[in-house]
Gaussian input, Z-matrix of N, CA and C with variables (Angstrom, degrees):
# hf/3-21g

backbone

0 1
 N
 C     1     B1
 C     2     B2     1     A1
 N     3     B3     2     A2     1     D1
 C     4     B4     3     A3     2     D2
 C     5     B5     4     A4     3     D3
 N     6     B6     5     A5     4     D4
 C     7     B7     6     A6     5     D5
 C     8     B8     7     A7     6     D6
 N     9     B9     8     A8     7     D7
 C    10    B10     9     A9     8     D8
 C    11    B11    10    A10     9     D9
 N    12    B12    11    A11    10    D10
 C    13    B13    12    A12    11    D11
 C    14    B14    13    A13    12    D12
 N    15    B15    14    A14    13    D13
 C    16    B16    15    A15    14    D14
 C    17    B17    16    A16    15    D15
 N    18    B18    17    A17    16    D16
 C    19    B19    18    A18    17    D17
 C    20    B20    19    A19    18    D18
 N    21    B21    20    A20    19    D19
 C    22    B22    21    A21    20    D20
 C    23    B23    22    A22    21    D21
 N    24    B24    23    A23    22    D22
 C    25    B25    24    A24    23    D23
 C    26    B26    25    A25    24    D24
 N    27    B27    26    A26    25    D25
 C    28    B28    27    A27    26    D26
 C    29    B29    28    A28    27    D27
 N    30    B30    29    A29    28    D28
 C    31    B31    30    A30    29    D29
 C    32    B32    31    A31    30    D30
 N    33    B33    32    A32    31    D31
 C    34    B34    33    A33    32    D32
 C    35    B35    34    A34    33    D33
 N    36    B36    35    A35    34    D34
 C    37    B37    36    A36    35    D35
 C    38    B38    37    A37    36    D36
 N    39    B39    38    A38    37    D37
 C    40    B40    39    A39    38    D38
 C    41    B41    40    A40    39    D39
 N    42    B42    41    A41    40    D40
 C    43    B43    42    A42    41    D41
 C    44    B44    43    A43    42    D42
 N    45    B45    44    A44    43    D43
 C    46    B46    45    A45    44    D44
 C    47    B47    46    A46    45    D45
 N    48    B48    47    A47    46    D46
 C    49    B49    48    A48    47    D47
 C    50    B50    49    A49    48    D48
 N    51    B51    50    A50    49    D49
 C    52    B52    51    A51    50    D50
 C    53    B53    52    A52    51    D51
 N    54    B54    53    A53    52    D52
 C    55    B55    54    A54    53    D53
 C    56    B56    55    A55    54    D54
 N    57    B57    56    A56    55    D55
 C    58    B58    57    A57    56    D56
 C    59    B59    58    A58    57    D57
 N    60    B60    59    A59    58    D58
 C    61    B61    60    A60    59    D59
 C    62    B62    61    A61    60    D60
 N    63    B63    62    A62    61    D61
 C    64    B64    63    A63    62    D62
 C    65    B65    64    A64    63    D63
 N    66    B66    65    A65    64    D64
 C    67    B67    66    A66    65    D65
 C    68    B68    67    A67    66    D66
 N    69    B69    68    A68    67    D67
 C    70    B70    69    A69    68    D68
 C    71    B71    70    A70    69    D69
 N    72    B72    71    A71    70    D70
 C    73    B73    72    A72    71    D71
 C    74    B74    73    A73    72    D72
 N    75    B75    74    A74    73    D73
 C    76    B76    75    A75    74    D74
 C    77    B77    76    A76    75    D75
 N    78    B78    77    A77    76    D76
 C    79    B79    78    A78    77    D77
 C    80    B80    79    A79    78    D78
 N    81    B81    80    A80    79    D79
 C    82    B82    81    A81    80    D80
 C    83    B83    82    A82    81    D81
 N    84    B84    83    A83    82    D82
 C    85    B85    84    A84    83    D83
 C    86    B86    85    A85    84    D84
 N    87    B87    86    A86    85    D85
 C    88    B88    87    A87    86    D86
 C    89    B89    88    A88    87    D87
 N    90    B90    89    A89    88    D88
 C    91    B91    90    A90    89    D89
 C    92    B92    91    A91    90    D90
 N    93    B93    92    A92    91    D91
 C    94    B94    93    A93    92    D92
 C    95    B95    94    A94    93    D93
 N    96    B96    95    A95    94    D94
 C    97    B97    96    A96    95    D95
 C    98    B98    97    A97    96    D96
 N    99    B99    98    A98    97    D97
 C   100   B100    99    A99    98    D98
 C   101   B101   100   A100    99    D99
 N   102   B102   101   A101   100   D100
 C   103   B103   102   A102   101   D101
 C   104   B104   103   A103   102   D102
 N   105   B105   104   A104   103   D103
 C   106   B106   105   A105   104   D104
 C   107   B107   106   A106   105   D105
 N   108   B108   107   A107   106   D106
 C   109   B109   108   A108   107   D107
 C   110   B110   109   A109   108   D108
 N   111   B111   110   A110   109   D109
 C   112   B112   111   A111   110   D110
 C   113   B113   112   A112   111   D111
 N   114   B114   113   A113   112   D112
 C   115   B115   114   A114   113   D113
 C   116   B116   115   A115   114   D114
 N   117   B117   116   A116   115   D115
 C   118   B118   117   A117   116   D116
 C   119   B119   118   A118   117   D117
 N   120   B120   119   A119   118   D118
 C   121   B121   120   A120   119   D119
 C   122   B122   121   A121   120   D120
 N   123   B123   122   A122   121   D121
 C   124   B124   123   A123   122   D122
 C   125   B125   124   A124   123   D123
 N   126   B126   125   A125   124   D124
 C   127   B127   126   A126   125   D125
 C   128   B128   127   A127   126   D126
 N   129   B129   128   A128   127   D127
 C   130   B130   129   A129   128   D128
 C   131   B131   130   A130   129   D129
 N   132   B132   131   A131   130   D130
 C   133   B133   132   A132   131   D131
 C   134   B134   133   A133   132   D132
 N   135   B135   134   A134   133   D133
 C   136   B136   135   A135   134   D134
 C   137   B137   136   A136   135   D135
 N   138   B138   137   A137   136   D136
 C   139   B139   138   A138   137   D137
 C   140   B140   139   A139   138   D138
 N   141   B141   140   A140   139   D139
 C   142   B142   141   A141   140   D140
 C   143   B143   142   A142   141   D141
 N   144   B144   143   A143   142   D142
 C   145   B145   144   A144   143   D143
 C   146   B146   145   A145   144   D144
 N   147   B147   146   A146   145   D145
 C   148   B148   147   A147   146   D146
 C   149   B149   148   A148   147   D147
 N   150   B150   149   A149   148   D148
 C   151   B151   150   A150   149   D149
 C   152   B152   151   A151   150   D150
 N   153   B153   152   A152   151   D151
 C   154   B154   153   A153   152   D152
 C   155   B155   154   A154   153   D153
 N   156   B156   155   A155   154   D154
 C   157   B157   156   A156   155   D155
 C   158   B158   157   A157   156   D156
 N   159   B159   158   A158   157   D157
 C   160   B160   159   A159   158   D158
 C   161   B161   160   A160   159   D159
 N   162   B162   161   A161   160   D160
 C   163   B163   162   A162   161   D161
 C   164   B164   163   A163   162   D162
 N   165   B165   164   A164   163   D163
 C   166   B166   165   A165   164   D164
 C   167   B167   166   A166   165   D165
 N   168   B168   167   A167   166   D166
 C   169   B169   168   A168   167   D167
 C   170   B170   169   A169   168   D168
 N   171   B171   170   A170   169   D169
 C   172   B172   171   A171   170   D170
 C   173   B173   172   A172   171   D171
 N   174   B174   173   A173   172   D172
 C   175   B175   174   A174   173   D173
 C   176   B176   175   A175   174   D174
 N   177   B177   176   A176   175   D175
 C   178   B178   177   A177   176   D176
 C   179   B179   178   A178   177   D177
 N   180   B180   179   A179   178   D178
 C   181   B181   180   A180   179   D179
 C   182   B182   181   A181   180   D180
 N   183   B183   182   A182   181   D181
 C   184   B184   183   A183   182   D182
 C   185   B185   184   A184   183   D183
 N   186   B186   185   A185   184   D184
 C   187   B187   186   A186   185   D185
 C   188   B188   187   A187   186   D186
 N   189   B189   188   A188   187   D187
 C   190   B190   189   A189   188   D188
 C   191   B191   190   A190   189   D189
 N   192   B192   191   A191   190   D190
 C   193   B193   192   A192   191   D191
 C   194   B194   193   A193   192   D192
 N   195   B195   194   A194   193   D193
 C   196   B196   195   A195   194   D194
 C   197   B197   196   A196   195   D195
 N   198   B198   197   A197   196   D196
 C   199   B199   198   A198   197   D197
 C   200   B200   199   A199   198   D198
 N   201   B201   200   A200   199   D199
 C   202   B202   201   A201   200   D200
 C   203   B203   202   A202   201   D201
 N   204   B204   203   A203   202   D202
 C   205   B205   204   A204   203   D203
 C   206   B206   205   A205   204   D204
 N   207   B207   206   A206   205   D205
 C   208   B208   207   A207   206   D206
 C   209   B209   208   A208   207   D207
 N   210   B210   209   A209   208   D208
 C   211   B211   210   A210   209   D209
 C   212   B212   211   A211   210   D210
 N   213   B213   212   A212   211   D211
 C   214   B214   213   A213   212   D212
 C   215   B215   214   A214   213   D213
 N   216   B216   215   A215   214   D214
 C   217   B217   216   A216   215   D215
 C   218   B218   217   A217   216   D216
 N   219   B219   218   A218   217   D217
 C   220   B220   219   A219   218   D218
 C   221   B221   220   A220   219   D219
 N   222   B222   221   A221   220   D220
 C   223   B223   222   A222   221   D221
 C   224   B224   223   A223   222   D222
 N   225   B225   224   A224   223   D223
 C   226   B226   225   A225   224   D224
 C   227   B227   226   A226   225   D225
 N   228   B228   227   A227   226   D226
 C   229   B229   228   A228   227   D227
 C   230   B230   229   A229   228   D228
 N   231   B231   230   A230   229   D229
 C   232   B232   231   A231   230   D230
 C   233   B233   232   A232   231   D231
 N   234   B234   233   A233   232   D232
 C   235   B235   234   A234   233   D233
 C   236   B236   235   A235   234   D234
 N   237   B237   236   A236   235   D235
 C   238   B238   237   A237   236   D236
 C   239   B239   238   A238   237   D237
 N   240   B240   239   A239   238   D238
 C   241   B241   240   A240   239   D239
 C   242   B242   241   A241   240   D240
 N   243   B243   242   A242   241   D241
 C   244   B244   243   A243   242   D242
 C   245   B245   244   A244   243   D243
 N   246   B246   245   A245   244   D244
 C   247   B247   246   A246   245   D245
 C   248   B248   247   A247   246   D246
 N   249   B249   248   A248   247   D247
 C   250   B250   249   A249   248   D248
 C   251   B251   250   A250   249   D249
 N   252   B252   251   A251   250   D250
 C   253   B253   252   A252   251   D251
 C   254   B254   253   A253   252   D252
 N   255   B255   254   A254   253   D253
 C   256   B256   255   A255   254   D254
 C   257   B257   256   A256   255   D255
 N   258   B258   257   A257   256   D256
 C   259   B259   258   A258   257   D257
 C   260   B260   259   A259   258   D258
 N   261   B261   260   A260   259   D259
 C   262   B262   261   A261   260   D260
 C   263   B263   262   A262   261   D261
 N   264   B264   263   A263   262   D262
 C   265   B265   264   A264   263   D263
 C   266   B266   265   A265   264   D264
 N   267   B267   266   A266   265   D265
 C   268   B268   267   A267   266   D266
 C   269   B269   268   A268   267   D267
 N   270   B270   269   A269   268   D268
 C   271   B271   270   A270   269   D269
 C   272   B272   271   A271   270   D270
 N   273   B273   272   A272   271   D271
 C   274   B274   273   A273   272   D272
 C   275   B275   274   A274   273   D273
 N   276   B276   275   A275   274   D274
 C   277   B277   276   A276   275   D275
 C   278   B278   277   A277   276   D276
 N   279   B279   278   A278   277   D277
 C   280   B280   279   A279   278   D278
 C   281   B281   280   A280   279   D279
 N   282   B282   281   A281   280   D280
 C   283   B283   282   A282   281   D281
 C   284   B284   283   A283   282   D282
 N   285   B285   284   A284   283   D283
 C   286   B286   285   A285   284   D284
 C   287   B287   286   A286   285   D285
 N   288   B288   287   A287   286   D286
 C   289   B289   288   A288   287   D287
 C   290   B290   289   A289   288   D288
 N   291   B291   290   A290   289   D289
 C   292   B292   291   A291   290   D290
 C   293   B293   292   A292   291   D291
 N   294   B294   293   A293   292   D292
 C   295   B295   294   A294   293   D293
 C   296   B296   295   A295   294   D294
 N   297   B297   296   A296   295   D295
 C   298   B298   297   A297   296   D296
 C   299   B299   298   A298   297   D297
 N   300   B300   299   A299   298   D298
 C   301   B301   300   A300   299   D299
 C   302   B302   301   A301   300   D300
 N   303   B303   302   A302   301   D301
 C   304   B304   303   A303   302   D302
 C   305   B305   304   A304   303   D303
 N   306   B306   305   A305   304   D304
 C   307   B307   306   A306   305   D305
 C   308   B308   307   A307   306   D306
 N   309   B309   308   A308   307   D307
 C   310   B310   309   A309   308   D308
 C   311   B311   310   A310   309   D309
 N   312   B312   311   A311   310   D310
 C   313   B313   312   A312   311   D311
 C   314   B314   313   A313   312   D312
 N   315   B315   314   A314   313   D313
 C   316   B316   315   A315   314   D314
 C   317   B317   316   A316   315   D315
 N   318   B318   317   A317   316   D316
 C   319   B319   318   A318   317   D317
 C   320   B320   319   A319   318   D318
 N   321   B321   320   A320   319   D319
 C   322   B322   321   A321   320   D320
 C   323   B323   322   A322   321   D321
 N   324   B324   323   A323   322   D322
 C   325   B325   324   A324   323   D323
 C   326   B326   325   A325   324   D324
 N   327   B327   326   A326   325   D325
 C   328   B328   327   A327   326   D326
 C   329   B329   328   A328   327   D327
 N   330   B330   329   A329   328   D328
 C   331   B331   330   A330   329   D329
 C   332   B332   331   A331   330   D330

   B1=1.4760
   B2=1.5337
   B3=1.3129
   B4=1.4810
   B5=1.5058
   B6=1.3208
   B7=1.4730
   B8=1.5205
   B9=1.3067
   B10=1.5021
   B11=1.4789
   B12=1.3307
   B13=1.4802
   B14=1.5425
   B15=1.3048
   B16=1.4313
   B17=1.5590
   B18=1.3277
   B19=1.4636
   B20=1.5503
   B21=1.3225
   B22=1.4478
   B23=1.5143
   B24=1.3361
   B25=1.4376
   B26=1.5187
   B27=1.3025
   B28=1.4688
   B29=1.5116
   B30=1.3121
   B31=1.4762
   B32=1.5143
   B33=1.3456
   B34=1.5238
   B35=1.5318
   B36=1.3312
   B37=1.4820
   B38=1.5384
   B39=1.3133
   B40=1.5003
   B41=1.5359
   B42=1.3151
   B43=1.4851
   B44=1.5027
   B45=1.3012
   B46=1.4394
   B47=1.5217
   B48=1.3228
   B49=1.4425
   B50=1.5049
   B51=1.3180
   B52=1.5002
   B53=1.4862
   B54=1.4095
   B55=1.4985
   B56=1.4932
   B57=1.2987
   B58=1.4644
   B59=1.5375
   B60=1.3020
   B61=1.4740
   B62=1.5085
   B63=1.3511
   B64=1.4559
   B65=1.4984
   B66=1.3122
   B67=1.4537
   B68=1.5088
   B69=1.3121
   B70=1.4693
   B71=1.5389
   B72=1.2929
   B73=1.4924
   B74=1.5294
   B75=1.3124
   B76=1.4303
   B77=1.5053
   B78=1.3588
   B79=1.4497
   B80=1.5521
   B81=1.2699
   B82=1.4490
   B83=1.5218
   B84=1.3290
   B85=1.4650
   B86=1.5317
   B87=1.3362
   B88=1.4468
   B89=1.4919
   B90=1.2892
   B91=1.4787
   B92=1.5017
   B93=1.3434
   B94=1.4822
   B95=1.5171
   B96=1.3111
   B97=1.4859
   B98=1.5160
   B99=1.3208
   B100=1.4430
   B101=1.5192
   B102=1.3226
   B103=1.4534
   B104=1.5295
   B105=1.3162
   B106=1.4481
   B107=1.5315
   B108=1.2976
   B109=1.4723
   B110=1.4851
   B111=1.3107
   B112=1.4461
   B113=1.5194
   B114=1.2922
   B115=1.4533
   B116=1.5249
   B117=1.2958
   B118=1.4533
   B119=1.5303
   B120=1.3242
   B121=1.4331
   B122=1.5071
   B123=1.3380
   B124=1.4272
   B125=1.5152
   B126=1.3223
   B127=1.4903
   B128=1.4943
   B129=1.3548
   B130=1.4440
   B131=1.5055
   B132=1.3059
   B133=1.4494
   B134=1.4825
   B135=1.3307
   B136=1.5043
   B137=1.5354
   B138=1.3109
   B139=1.4671
   B140=1.5225
   B141=1.3319
   B142=1.4432
   B143=1.5002
   B144=1.3224
   B145=1.5057
   B146=1.5091
   B147=1.2970
   B148=1.4614
   B149=1.4916
   B150=1.3364
   B151=1.4391
   B152=1.5469
   B153=1.3396
   B154=1.4454
   B155=1.5532
   B156=1.2864
   B157=1.4737
   B158=1.5198
   B159=1.3708
   B160=1.4443
   B161=1.5136
   B162=1.2980
   B163=1.4138
   B164=1.5407
   B165=1.3177
   B166=1.4548
   B167=1.5199
   B168=1.2976
   B169=1.4595
   B170=1.5187
   B171=1.3184
   B172=1.4902
   B173=1.5070
   B174=1.3353
   B175=1.4828
   B176=1.4986
   B177=1.3272
   B178=1.4439
   B179=1.5581
   B180=1.3264
   B181=1.4295
   B182=1.5254
   B183=1.2886
   B184=1.4722
   B185=1.5210
   B186=1.3411
   B187=1.4246
   B188=1.5078
   B189=1.3083
   B190=1.4781
   B191=1.5076
   B192=1.3321
   B193=1.4898
   B194=1.5314
   B195=1.3678
   B196=1.4582
   B197=1.5387
   B198=1.3172
   B199=1.4446
   B200=1.5322
   B201=1.3233
   B202=1.4702
   B203=1.5193
   B204=1.3153
   B205=1.5077
   B206=1.5418
   B207=1.2910
   B208=1.4478
   B209=1.5291
   B210=1.3353
   B211=1.4529
   B212=1.5463
   B213=1.3121
   B214=1.4150
   B215=1.5010
   B216=1.3914
   B217=1.4272
   B218=1.5642
   B219=1.2890
   B220=1.4872
   B221=1.5251
   B222=1.2894
   B223=1.4414
   B224=1.5043
   B225=1.3270
   B226=1.4615
   B227=1.5460
   B228=1.3064
   B229=1.4501
   B230=1.5151
   B231=1.2644
   B232=1.4681
   B233=1.5169
   B234=1.3447
   B235=1.4540
   B236=1.5590
   B237=1.2772
   B238=1.4823
   B239=1.5433
   B240=1.3118
   B241=1.4651
   B242=1.5142
   B243=1.3320
   B244=1.4952
   B245=1.5364
   B246=1.3277
   B247=1.5170
   B248=1.5020
   B249=1.3241
   B250=1.4890
   B251=1.5457
   B252=1.2736
   B253=1.4487
   B254=1.5154
   B255=1.3539
   B256=1.4851
   B257=1.5235
   B258=1.3272
   B259=1.4559
   B260=1.5259
   B261=1.3405
   B262=1.4731
   B263=1.5552
   B264=1.3388
   B265=1.4580
   B266=1.4799
   B267=1.3401
   B268=1.4770
   B269=1.5237
   B270=1.3375
   B271=1.4364
   B272=1.5257
   B273=1.3243
   B274=1.4688
   B275=1.5216
   B276=1.3287
   B277=1.4537
   B278=1.5481
   B279=1.2971
   B280=1.4506
   B281=1.5404
   B282=1.2912
   B283=1.4730
   B284=1.5207
   B285=1.3190
   B286=1.4765
   B287=1.5390
   B288=1.3329
   B289=1.4298
   B290=1.5237
   B291=1.3556
   B292=1.4830
   B293=1.5682
   B294=1.3201
   B295=1.4113
   B296=1.5498
   B297=1.3280
   B298=1.4892
   B299=1.5451
   B300=1.3018
   B301=1.4705
   B302=1.5105
   B303=1.3145
   B304=1.4434
   B305=1.5485
   B306=1.2987
   B307=1.4876
   B308=1.5221
   B309=1.3304
   B310=1.4654
   B311=1.5615
   B312=1.3146
   B313=1.4494
   B314=1.4953
   B315=1.3311
   B316=1.4481
   B317=1.5240
   B318=1.2991
   B319=1.4756
   B320=1.5351
   B321=1.3040
   B322=1.4597
   B323=1.5362
   B324=1.2803
   B325=1.4660
   B326=1.5078
   B327=1.3257
   B328=1.4508
   B329=1.5380
   B330=1.3000
   B331=1.5057
   B332=1.4881
   A1=107.23
   A2=112.99
   A3=119.91
   A4=107.55
   A5=117.17
   A6=117.90
   A7=112.09
   A8=118.37
   A9=122.43
   A10=107.51
   A11=116.40
   A12=122.11
   A13=112.26
   A14=118.25
   A15=120.35
   A16=110.27
   A17=115.77
   A18=119.91
   A19=109.06
   A20=117.49
   A21=119.87
   A22=111.81
   A23=117.33
   A24=120.80
   A25=113.00
   A26=115.95
   A27=120.17
   A28=112.92
   A29=116.71
   A30=121.86
   A31=109.69
   A32=116.37
   A33=121.58
   A34=107.39
   A35=117.73
   A36=120.39
   A37=110.26
   A38=115.03
   A39=120.00
   A40=108.75
   A41=117.18
   A42=120.05
   A43=112.27
   A44=121.37
   A45=121.93
   A46=111.61
   A47=119.31
   A48=122.92
   A49=110.53
   A50=116.86
   A51=121.75
   A52=110.56
   A53=116.27
   A54=118.11
   A55=116.31
   A56=118.94
   A57=123.53
   A58=110.46
   A59=115.03
   A60=120.89
   A61=107.39
   A62=115.96
   A63=120.88
   A64=110.54
   A65=116.64
   A66=124.40
   A67=104.98
   A68=115.42
   A69=116.93
   A70=109.50
   A71=111.81
   A72=117.84
   A73=107.00
   A74=112.60
   A75=118.80
   A76=114.07
   A77=117.64
   A78=120.08
   A79=108.11
   A80=116.84
   A81=122.01
   A82=112.83
   A83=113.66
   A84=120.52
   A85=111.19
   A86=117.89
   A87=121.43
   A88=111.65
   A89=118.52
   A90=122.26
   A91=110.83
   A92=114.95
   A93=120.27
   A94=111.05
   A95=118.39
   A96=119.27
   A97=112.18
   A98=117.67
   A99=120.87
   A100=116.75
   A101=117.52
   A102=118.09
   A103=113.20
   A104=117.98
   A105=118.74
   A106=112.02
   A107=118.80
   A108=122.00
   A109=113.24
   A110=117.36
   A111=122.83
   A112=112.56
   A113=116.37
   A114=122.05
   A115=105.67
   A116=116.63
   A117=117.67
   A118=111.87
   A119=114.49
   A120=121.77
   A121=112.63
   A122=117.60
   A123=124.82
   A124=110.97
   A125=115.44
   A126=120.09
   A127=106.32
   A128=114.99
   A129=124.23
   A130=105.22
   A131=117.55
   A132=122.71
   A133=113.43
   A134=114.79
   A135=120.52
   A136=108.59
   A137=115.50
   A138=118.21
   A139=114.01
   A140=117.89
   A141=121.36
   A142=111.06
   A143=115.16
   A144=123.88
   A145=109.15
   A146=117.63
   A147=119.57
   A148=115.58
   A149=116.90
   A150=117.72
   A151=113.95
   A152=118.46
   A153=121.67
   A154=109.24
   A155=116.50
   A156=118.39
   A157=109.55
   A158=114.63
   A159=117.69
   A160=113.63
   A161=120.96
   A162=122.54
   A163=112.59
   A164=115.56
   A165=120.07
   A166=110.51
   A167=115.35
   A168=121.10
   A169=110.06
   A170=116.04
   A171=120.57
   A172=110.21
   A173=117.61
   A174=120.63
   A175=113.50
   A176=116.89
   A177=121.30
   A178=109.02
   A179=116.37
   A180=118.62
   A181=112.42
   A182=118.08
   A183=121.84
   A184=108.11
   A185=118.78
   A186=121.71
   A187=112.40
   A188=116.26
   A189=123.13
   A190=110.89
   A191=115.45
   A192=121.62
   A193=109.21
   A194=116.39
   A195=117.45
   A196=111.41
   A197=115.72
   A198=119.69
   A199=114.41
   A200=115.36
   A201=119.34
   A202=107.85
   A203=117.50
   A204=119.67
   A205=108.43
   A206=115.98
   A207=123.82
   A208=107.33
   A209=115.91
   A210=119.99
   A211=106.70
   A212=114.34
   A213=121.35
   A214=108.24
   A215=117.04
   A216=122.01
   A217=107.32
   A218=116.29
   A219=117.62
   A220=112.86
   A221=116.71
   A222=121.42
   A223=112.37
   A224=116.26
   A225=121.07
   A226=109.90
   A227=118.18
   A228=119.88
   A229=111.62
   A230=114.16
   A231=119.47
   A232=106.59
   A233=117.65
   A234=122.79
   A235=110.64
   A236=115.94
   A237=121.21
   A238=110.18
   A239=116.53
   A240=120.69
   A241=112.56
   A242=114.67
   A243=119.80
   A244=109.81
   A245=115.27
   A246=118.60
   A247=109.32
   A248=117.69
   A249=120.55
   A250=109.11
   A251=120.00
   A252=123.07
   A253=111.94
   A254=116.30
   A255=119.38
   A256=110.80
   A257=118.20
   A258=121.39
   A259=110.84
   A260=117.31
   A261=122.27
   A262=108.54
   A263=120.06
   A264=119.55
   A265=114.64
   A266=119.35
   A267=121.02
   A268=106.92
   A269=115.95
   A270=120.01
   A271=110.77
   A272=117.41
   A273=123.03
   A274=109.24
   A275=115.33
   A276=122.29
   A277=109.10
   A278=116.42
   A279=121.78
   A280=108.86
   A281=116.61
   A282=122.28
   A283=110.30
   A284=115.93
   A285=120.60
   A286=106.69
   A287=115.57
   A288=120.85
   A289=106.32
   A290=114.42
   A291=118.06
   A292=112.02
   A293=120.33
   A294=121.87
   A295=111.35
   A296=118.44
   A297=123.16
   A298=112.98
   A299=118.85
   A300=117.19
   A301=112.91
   A302=117.61
   A303=121.87
   A304=109.78
   A305=116.49
   A306=122.28
   A307=108.49
   A308=116.81
   A309=120.85
   A310=112.32
   A311=118.54
   A312=122.70
   A313=110.40
   A314=118.77
   A315=121.93
   A316=111.39
   A317=115.59
   A318=119.28
   A319=111.93
   A320=117.04
   A321=120.96
   A322=109.98
   A323=118.49
   A324=120.42
   A325=112.65
   A326=117.93
   A327=122.66
   A328=111.50
   A329=115.28
   A330=116.01
   A331=109.05
   D1=111.20
   D2=178.70
   D3=-153.55
   D4=139.16
   D5=-177.61
   D6=-82.49
   D7=-0.82
   D8=175.56
   D9=-96.97
   D10=106.38
   D11=-179.07
   D12=-57.72
   D13=-37.57
   D14=-177.62
   D15=-67.13
   D16=-36.35
   D17=177.76
   D18=-69.25
   D19=-43.04
   D20=175.89
   D21=-57.84
   D22=-44.23
   D23=178.26
   D24=-61.45
   D25=-40.31
   D26=178.15
   D27=-65.46
   D28=-40.77
   D29=175.43
   D30=-64.58
   D31=-45.05
   D32=-179.34
   D33=-58.08
   D34=-49.38
   D35=-178.13
   D36=-59.79
   D37=-49.43
   D38=-176.21
   D39=-58.45
   D40=-49.90
   D41=-174.91
   D42=-72.46
   D43=-39.56
   D44=177.63
   D45=-65.12
   D46=-30.92
   D47=175.37
   D48=-67.05
   D49=-21.68
   D50=178.91
   D51=-94.87
   D52=2.40
   D53=176.14
   D54=96.88
   D55=5.38
   D56=-179.83
   D57=-89.77
   D58=145.49
   D59=169.61
   D60=-88.19
   D61=130.87
   D62=-172.96
   D63=-126.44
   D64=133.10
   D65=169.29
   D66=-116.60
   D67=139.91
   D68=178.38
   D69=-133.02
   D70=155.17
   D71=175.70
   D72=-146.31
   D73=151.58
   D74=-175.71
   D75=-110.15
   D76=5.71
   D77=178.77
   D78=-151.50
   D79=156.36
   D80=172.29
   D81=-59.04
   D82=-38.82
   D83=177.63
   D84=-57.25
   D85=-47.40
   D86=176.93
   D87=-62.06
   D88=-39.62
   D89=177.40
   D90=-60.30
   D91=-48.83
   D92=179.37
   D93=-57.31
   D94=-41.40
   D95=-178.54
   D96=-66.38
   D97=-27.84
   D98=-172.07
   D99=-111.67
   D100=1.27
   D101=-173.75
   D102=-62.29
   D103=-32.68
   D104=-179.47
   D105=-84.24
   D106=-8.95
   D107=178.02
   D108=-92.20
   D109=-23.84
   D110=-175.32
   D111=-98.50
   D112=140.25
   D113=169.79
   D114=-107.57
   D115=120.98
   D116=-178.24
   D117=-139.24
   D118=150.43
   D119=-179.18
   D120=-108.06
   D121=-15.96
   D122=-173.89
   D123=-150.14
   D124=138.99
   D125=175.47
   D126=-121.22
   D127=132.46
   D128=171.35
   D129=-103.23
   D130=123.68
   D131=-170.01
   D132=-132.41
   D133=126.45
   D134=174.83
   D135=-78.68
   D136=146.25
   D137=176.11
   D138=-78.45
   D139=-28.59
   D140=-177.36
   D141=-108.15
   D142=96.59
   D143=179.61
   D144=-109.19
   D145=156.72
   D146=179.24
   D147=-74.35
   D148=-35.53
   D149=-171.84
   D150=-108.99
   D151=-1.58
   D152=175.99
   D153=-161.20
   D154=145.90
   D155=174.05
   D156=-70.59
   D157=138.01
   D158=-177.90
   D159=-58.09
   D160=-36.56
   D161=179.34
   D162=-68.61
   D163=-32.54
   D164=173.86
   D165=-67.11
   D166=-44.35
   D167=177.15
   D168=-59.47
   D169=-44.94
   D170=179.10
   D171=-54.12
   D172=-47.32
   D173=177.76
   D174=-59.00
   D175=-40.46
   D176=-178.29
   D177=-65.95
   D178=-49.63
   D179=-175.28
   D180=-67.06
   D181=-36.51
   D182=177.47
   D183=-68.19
   D184=-32.79
   D185=176.38
   D186=-67.38
   D187=-35.54
   D188=178.75
   D189=-73.91
   D190=-45.38
   D191=-174.44
   D192=-130.88
   D193=77.08
   D194=178.62
   D195=-57.83
   D196=140.35
   D197=-179.02
   D198=89.48
   D199=-11.72
   D200=-179.87
   D201=-64.12
   D202=136.98
   D203=178.97
   D204=-82.73
   D205=124.90
   D206=178.62
   D207=-121.52
   D208=123.85
   D209=176.47
   D210=-109.71
   D211=126.94
   D212=179.02
   D213=-86.59
   D214=128.96
   D215=175.57
   D216=-120.37
   D217=121.62
   D218=-177.10
   D219=-152.79
   D220=144.93
   D221=171.16
   D222=-80.96
   D223=-7.83
   D224=-172.84
   D225=-120.44
   D226=40.54
   D227=176.62
   D228=-76.95
   D229=133.85
   D230=171.43
   D231=-135.32
   D232=172.23
   D233=-176.60
   D234=-56.07
   D235=-41.77
   D236=-177.13
   D237=-63.62
   D238=-46.15
   D239=-179.95
   D240=-65.50
   D241=-39.57
   D242=177.79
   D243=-61.24
   D244=-51.59
   D245=-178.08
   D246=-59.63
   D247=-46.30
   D248=-177.66
   D249=-63.78
   D250=-45.78
   D251=178.81
   D252=-57.41
   D253=-46.49
   D254=178.67
   D255=-64.29
   D256=-40.20
   D257=178.20
   D258=-60.24
   D259=-35.18
   D260=-176.26
   D261=-84.33
   D262=-9.15
   D263=173.29
   D264=117.54
   D265=10.47
   D266=177.83
   D267=-65.45
   D268=140.70
   D269=177.09
   D270=-76.40
   D271=-38.92
   D272=-178.09
   D273=-160.29
   D274=159.33
   D275=176.14
   D276=-126.18
   D277=132.15
   D278=-177.24
   D279=-127.97
   D280=134.67
   D281=174.72
   D282=-77.02
   D283=136.53
   D284=172.64
   D285=-74.64
   D286=103.83
   D287=-179.05
   D288=-154.56
   D289=-174.40
   D290=-175.87
   D291=-66.85
   D292=-16.77
   D293=-178.87
   D294=-96.95
   D295=-4.09
   D296=-171.58
   D297=-53.30
   D298=-47.26
   D299=-175.96
   D300=-68.10
   D301=-32.43
   D302=176.78
   D303=-66.40
   D304=-47.16
   D305=-179.66
   D306=-64.31
   D307=-46.10
   D308=176.95
   D309=-56.49
   D310=-45.53
   D311=177.71
   D312=-58.41
   D313=-45.27
   D314=-178.97
   D315=-62.17
   D316=-43.63
   D317=179.05
   D318=-65.11
   D319=-45.69
   D320=-179.54
   D321=-65.36
   D322=-40.66
   D323=175.98
   D324=-62.26
   D325=-29.96
   D326=-179.67
   D327=-77.62
   D328=-19.81
   D329=179.16
   D330=-73.33

């Protein structure tokens, strides 16, 4: 879940090359329309979305599917956001940077 379509496409490409089935959405509205259609084990979530705050979305999705693993991906991670995300149930937080795909691969492999 990221409002930047180019970033969603990059993630989709990377993960499908590793054998994962990927569904993406660029708005909370799209997610709401499709939540009952998709079976998912992991959510990758940006903190800065156009139609909802990422931490608010995190609370909603954890409320719908307790125990679901949610990884926060953001270019704007700071200590406060990381602590809050973890308190709300995020599995991990990753900075969007040149190392992001390597870190993401390590985390997913550990799941």
